N, C-alpha and C positions, 0 to 999 in steps of 0.2 A: 568482513561480514557485509551482508547486503539483505535488504528486506525481501522476504518471500511471501507470496500470497497463496493462501489455501483457497483455490477456486470454488471448492465445494461449500466453504463457509462464507465466502464473500457474497453480500447481498447487493452490491453496487450502490451503496448509499452515498459514496463520495466523500465521506468524512476524511479519509486518509489523503485524498487529493487536496482538500482544503488545508490540511495540517502540514503537508510536506513543504519544508522551507526551500527545498531545491527544485520544486516542481518536477520531481522524478516519477510521479505516479499519475497515471491517467486511467480512464475507463475504456475498455475495448467495446466493440460493437455488441457484445453480449452483456454489457454492463458489469464486467468483472474487472477489478483493479489489476493493473499491469505496472511493474516497476522497470524503469530504465536503469539498469545496473550501472551504467557508466556515469549517471548523474546522482545516484543515491549517495547520501552522506553518512549512512549508517548511524543516524542520530537516534532512531527509535521513536520519533514523534508519531509516526503512523501506527506503530505497535500500541502505544498508549492510547491513541485516539480511536482505534477500531472497536466499535461496540460489539462486534461478533467474534473477536479473538482470531480473526482470519489472517493476521500478519505476524510473522516471526522474523527475528534477525538471525541469519545463518551464515 
């Protein structure tokens, strides 16, 4: 599994970036979260942290 971002639901708040223990999430130029799938630990910390429910583990 890997974290997937719903770009329509992401507000670019950066909470997931701060919570990711692997530093696998960044914000792109449009302030939408992007996951580096090779670095993602599938831990779910970002899922729990996202206030908008924009992240799922798939």
